[in-house]
Structures are given as structure tokens and as C-alpha cells.
C-alpha positions in Angstrom: 93.2 -112.7 -46.3 89.7 -113.2 -47.5 88.6 -116.5 -49.6 87.5 -115.0 -53.0 84.7 -117.1 -54.3 84.2 -117.7 -58.0 81.8 -119.9 -59.9 83.9 -123.3 -59.5 84.9 -122.6 -55.7 81.4 -122.0 -54.9 79.9 -125.0 -57.1 82.4 -127.6 -55.3 81.6 -126.4 -51.9 78.1 -126.4 -52.8 78.4 -130.4 -54.2 80.7 -131.3 -51.3 78.2 -130.3 -48.5 75.5 -132.0 -50.2 77.4 -134.9 -50.8 78.7 -135.4 -47.0 75.1 -135.0 -45.8 73.6 -137.7 -48.1 76.8 -140.0 -47.6 76.3 -139.5 -43.7 72.3 -140.0 -44.3 73.5 -143.4 -46.0 75.7 -144.7 -43.1 72.8 -144.1 -40.1 70.4 -146.5 -40.0 66.6 -145.3 -40.4 66.2 -144.5 -43.7 66.5 -146.9 -46.8 69.4 -145.6 -49.1 66.7 -145.2 -52.2 64.3 -142.5 -49.6 67.9 -141.0 -49.0 68.8 -140.7 -53.0 65.1 -140.3 -54.5 63.8 -137.9 -51.8 66.0 -136.2 -49.5 68.7 -135.5 -52.2 67.1 -133.5 -54.0 65.2 -131.6 -51.5 68.7 -130.6 -50.0 70.0 -129.4 -53.6 66.8 -127.3 -54.2 66.8 -125.9 -50.5 71.2 -125.5 -51.2 70.1 -123.5 -54.2 67.5 -121.8 -53.2 69.4 -120.4 -50.3 72.6 -119.6 -52.5 70.8 -117.7 -54.8 69.2 -115.6 -51.2 72.8 -115.2 -50.2 74.8 -114.0 -53.6 71.5 -111.1 -53.7 72.0 -110.3 -50.4 75.5 -109.9 -50.7 75.2 -107.8 -53.8 73.0 -105.6 -52.1 75.5 -105.4 -49.4 77.8 -104.3 -51.8 75.8 -102.1 -53.5 75.4 -99.8 -49.9 
């Protein structure tokens, strides 16, 4: 049984992964919350979006072959 991803599931998983990473970083000593929210969170979101787009394009390429 394969997991079928649609837009809602994909966005939900994406947001959950970013949220878990952000919460984990805010719990750790070493960086201030302001730094995490203004620098790390946007970087994680942008990197994740780029990797998601590459993954989708690779999936389309694999499905077409």
C-alpha cells in the first residue's frame, strides 16, 4: 500500500518538519530565539521548498520513463 501524496498532505508534512526543527532548535541552548526565527527558520523553509521542487521534478522524470 503506497502513500498517495496530494497538495494538502505534502504541505502538512513540509510544515510539520519545519516546525519540529524550529521547536527543537529553540529548546537547545546556543542560539537566541530571535536568531532562530529570523535567520534559521526562513533558511530551512527556502531550502525545503527548493528540495521539494527538485524532488517533484525528479518524480515526474521517473514517472515519464
